[in-house]
C-alpha positions as CSV (number, residue, x, y, z in Angstrom):
1,X,92.5,-103.7,33.0
2,X,92.9,-107.1,31.5
3,X,89.9,-108.5,33.3
4,X,87.7,-105.5,32.4
5,X,88.9,-105.6,28.8
6,X,86.8,-108.8,28.7
7,X,88.7,-111.3,26.6
8,X,88.4,-115.0,27.8
9,X,92.2,-115.7,28.0
10,X,94.6,-113.4,29.9
11,X,98.4,-114.1,29.7
12,X,100.2,-112.6,32.7
13,X,103.7,-111.2,32.3
14,X,105.9,-110.5,35.4
15,X,107.3,-107.3,33.9
16,X,110.5,-107.9,35.7
17,X,113.1,-106.4,33.6
18,X,116.3,-105.1,34.8
19,X,116.2,-101.8,32.8
20,X,113.9,-99.9,30.5
21,X,116.4,-100.8,27.6
22,X,115.6,-104.6,28.3
23,X,111.8,-104.0,28.0
24,X,111.6,-103.7,24.3
25,X,107.8,-103.6,24.0
26,X,105.7,-100.5,25.0
27,X,103.6,-102.4,27.6
28,X,106.9,-103.9,29.1
29,X,108.3,-100.5,29.4
30,X,105.3,-99.1,31.0
31,X,105.2,-101.9,33.6
32,X,109.0,-101.4,34.2
33,X,108.2,-97.7,35.0
34,X,105.4,-98.7,37.3
35,X,102.6,-97.8,34.8
36,X,99.7,-100.3,34.5
37,X,99.5,-101.7,31.0
38,X,98.0,-104.3,28.8
39,X,98.8,-105.7,25.3
40,X,95.9,-107.0,23.2
41,X,96.5,-109.7,20.6
42,X,93.6,-110.8,18.5
43,X,93.4,-112.2,15.0
44,X,95.8,-114.2,12.8
45,X,97.8,-113.5,9.8
46,X,96.7,-110.0,9.3
47,X,93.1,-110.8,8.6
48,X,90.8,-107.9,9.0
49,X,87.7,-109.8,10.1
50,X,85.0,-108.5,12.6
51,X,85.5,-111.8,14.5
52,X,88.9,-110.3,15.6
53,X,88.1,-106.5,15.5
54,X,84.9,-106.5,17.5
55,X,86.4,-107.9,20.6
56,X,89.1,-105.2,20.6
57,X,86.5,-102.4,20.2
58,X,84.3,-103.9,22.9
59,X,87.3,-104.3,25.3
60,X,88.6,-100.7,24.8
61,X,85.1,-99.4,25.4
62,X,84.8,-101.6,28.7
63,X,88.1,-100.1,30.0
64,X,86.9,-96.6,29.2
65,X,83.5,-97.3,31.0
66,X,85.6,-98.8,34.0
67,X,87.6,-95.6,34.0
68,X,84.4,-93.5,33.9
69,X,85.5,-92.0,30.5
70,X,82.3,-93.0,28.8
71,X,78.9,-93.9,30.2
72,X,77.6,-97.6,30.2
73,X,77.9,-100.8,32.0
74,X,81.1,-102.8,32.0
75,X,80.7,-106.4,30.5
76,X,83.5,-108.4,32.1
77,X,84.5,-111.9,31.1
78,X,82.7,-114.4,33.2
79,X,85.6,-116.7,34.1
80,X,88.7,-115.7,32.2
81,X,91.5,-118.2,31.7
82,X,94.6,-116.8,33.5
83,X,97.8,-118.0,32.1
84,X,101.0,-117.2,34.0
85,X,103.3,-120.1,32.7
86,X,103.8,-121.2,29.2
87,X,106.1,-123.3,27.0
88,X,107.7,-122.3,23.8
89,X,108.4,-124.8,20.9
90,X,111.1,-123.6,18.6
91,X,112.2,-124.9,15.1
92,X,115.3,-127.0,14.9
93,X,115.7,-126.2,11.1
94,X,115.3,-123.7,8.4
95,X,112.5,-124.8,6.1
96,X,108.8,-124.7,5.6
97,X,106.2,-125.2,8.4
98,X,103.0,-126.9,7.7
99,X,100.6,-126.7,10.6
100,X,98.4,-129.7,11.3
101,X,94.8,-128.6,10.1
102,X,93.3,-130.5,13.2
103,X,94.6,-128.0,15.7
104,X,94.0,-124.3,16.1
105,X,94.9,-121.6,18.5
106,X,92.6,-121.7,21.5
107,X,92.5,-125.5,21.5
108,X,93.2,-127.4,24.7
109,X,95.9,-129.9,23.8
110,X,98.0,-132.7,25.5
111,X,101.7,-133.3,25.4
112,X,102.5,-135.2,22.3
113,X,99.7,-133.6,20.2
114,X,100.9,-133.3,16.7
115,X,101.2,-129.6,15.7
116,X,102.7,-129.9,12.3
117,X,105.8,-130.6,10.4
118,X,108.8,-128.9,9.0
119,X,110.1,-129.8,5.5
120,X,113.2,-128.7,3.6
121,X,112.7,-126.5,0.6
122,X,112.2,-129.6,-1.5
123,X,109.5,-131.2,0.5
124,X,111.5,-133.6,2.5
125,X,110.3,-133.9,6.1
126,X,112.8,-132.6,8.6
127,X,110.9,-132.6,11.9
128,X,107.5,-133.4,13.3
129,X,106.4,-130.7,15.7
130,X,104.6,-132.1,18.7
131,X,103.3,-130.4,21.9
132,X,105.9,-130.7,24.7
133,X,103.4,-130.0,27.3
134,X,99.6,-129.9,27.9
135,X,97.6,-126.7,28.0
136,X,95.9,-124.2,25.7
137,X,97.5,-123.5,22.4
138,X,98.1,-119.7,22.5
139,X,100.2,-119.3,19.4
140,X,100.7,-121.6,16.3
141,X,103.0,-120.2,13.7
142,X,100.9,-119.4,10.5
143,X,103.3,-118.5,7.7
144,X,105.2,-121.4,6.0
145,X,108.9,-120.2,5.9
146,X,110.6,-120.8,9.3
147,X,114.1,-120.2,10.5
148,X,116.1,-122.3,12.8
149,X,115.4,-121.3,16.4
150,X,112.2,-119.5,15.5
151,X,109.2,-119.7,17.6
152,X,106.5,-122.2,16.3
153,X,104.1,-122.6,19.1
154,X,103.3,-121.3,22.6
155,X,101.3,-123.5,25.0
156,X,99.8,-122.0,28.1
157,X,99.9,-124.0,31.2
158,X,96.5,-124.5,32.8
159,X,96.9,-124.1,36.8
160,X,95.2,-126.8,38.9
161,X,92.8,-124.2,40.3
162,X,91.5,-123.5,36.8
163,X,91.6,-127.1,35.6
164,X,87.8,-127.6,36.3
């Protein structure tokens, strides 16, 4: 389903939860019950822009075509990037996160790339956030307030077979 959906990046989850109660998301519960499932994430910060909406519409129609629910030809992603491992970067402070304007989700980054900084509520810098691994930037926190322990970034590992 994910490949037929047609997005260029696919993040694979194992779906190996011990119980249905541990699988807190709908798709995780479906996979735990043996039901094929996908989650689609597109967009950022709640923007309702066709750049983010159209791929979801196209993808849903592709899946429907693949399942013979509607007529038409399926348009698959040519060479989707498959991510099965990732690194999370969490905040060590409560404060305000300022993303570096030179990086965006979807960028390929190397370990050490500056992703932003966290300041206290008076503007004093508490921490510089840098990439802890190389890969594709899947998530970069987009709202300023951040709590200690909160997820700031997710970097998808590029497997050697995809590393062109």
